[in-house]
C-alpha positions in Angstrom: 0.0 0.0 0.0 1.9 3.1 -1.2 1.5 6.2 1.0 2.5 9.6 -0.5 2.5 12.8 1.6 2.7 16.2 -0.1 3.4 19.3 2.0 2.5 22.6 0.4 2.2 26.1 1.7 -1.4 27.2 2.3 -1.6 29.8 -0.5 -4.6 29.0 -2.5 -4.2 25.6 -4.2 -7.7 24.9 -5.5 -9.6 21.8 -4.9 -9.2 21.0 -8.6 -5.4 21.3 -8.4 -5.3 19.1 -5.4 -7.5 16.5 -7.0 -5.2 16.6 -10.1 -2.2 15.9 -7.8 -4.0 13.0 -6.1 -5.0 11.5 -9.5 -1.6 12.1 -11.1 0.6 10.7 -8.4 -1.7 7.7 -8.1 -1.4 7.0 -11.8 2.4 7.5 -11.7 2.7 4.8 -9.1 0.5 2.5 -11.2 2.6 3.2 -14.4 6.1 3.1 -12.8 5.8 0.6 -10.0 2.7 -1.4 -11.0 0.9 -0.4 -7.8 -2.8 -1.0 -7.2 -4.6 2.4 -7.3 -7.3 1.1 -4.9 -4.7 0.8 -2.1 -2.7 3.9 -2.9 -3.0 6.7 -0.3 -2.2 10.3 -1.1 -2.3 13.0 1.6 -1.9 16.7 1.0 -0.9 18.8 4.1 -1.2 22.5 3.8 1.1 24.5 6.0 0.8 28.2 6.9 3.7 30.2 5.6 4.5 31.3 9.2 5.1 27.6 10.0 7.5 26.8 7.1 11.1 28.0 7.2 13.8 28.2 4.6 17.3 29.4 5.4 16.4 30.5 8.9 13.4 32.6 7.8 9.7 31.9 7.5 8.2 31.7 4.0 6.0 34.7 5.1 9.1 36.8 5.6 10.8 35.6 2.4 7.7 36.3 0.3 7.3 39.7 1.9 10.9 40.5 1.0 10.5 39.3 -2.6 12.6 36.1 -2.2 
């Protein structure tokens, strides 16, 4: 049973975009590894930009500063 966990910042990914990710990664596992799509689990976690850091700064700060 494959388990895939995406973590993305909470910045407006639409329900349609998330559905496309779920469908696409499931199909990728079928095509590449021959996995059963009925037992493939895909989870998308959305993280506030204040709670995601890169290079010692939050994504909120980096976006505010144009980086």
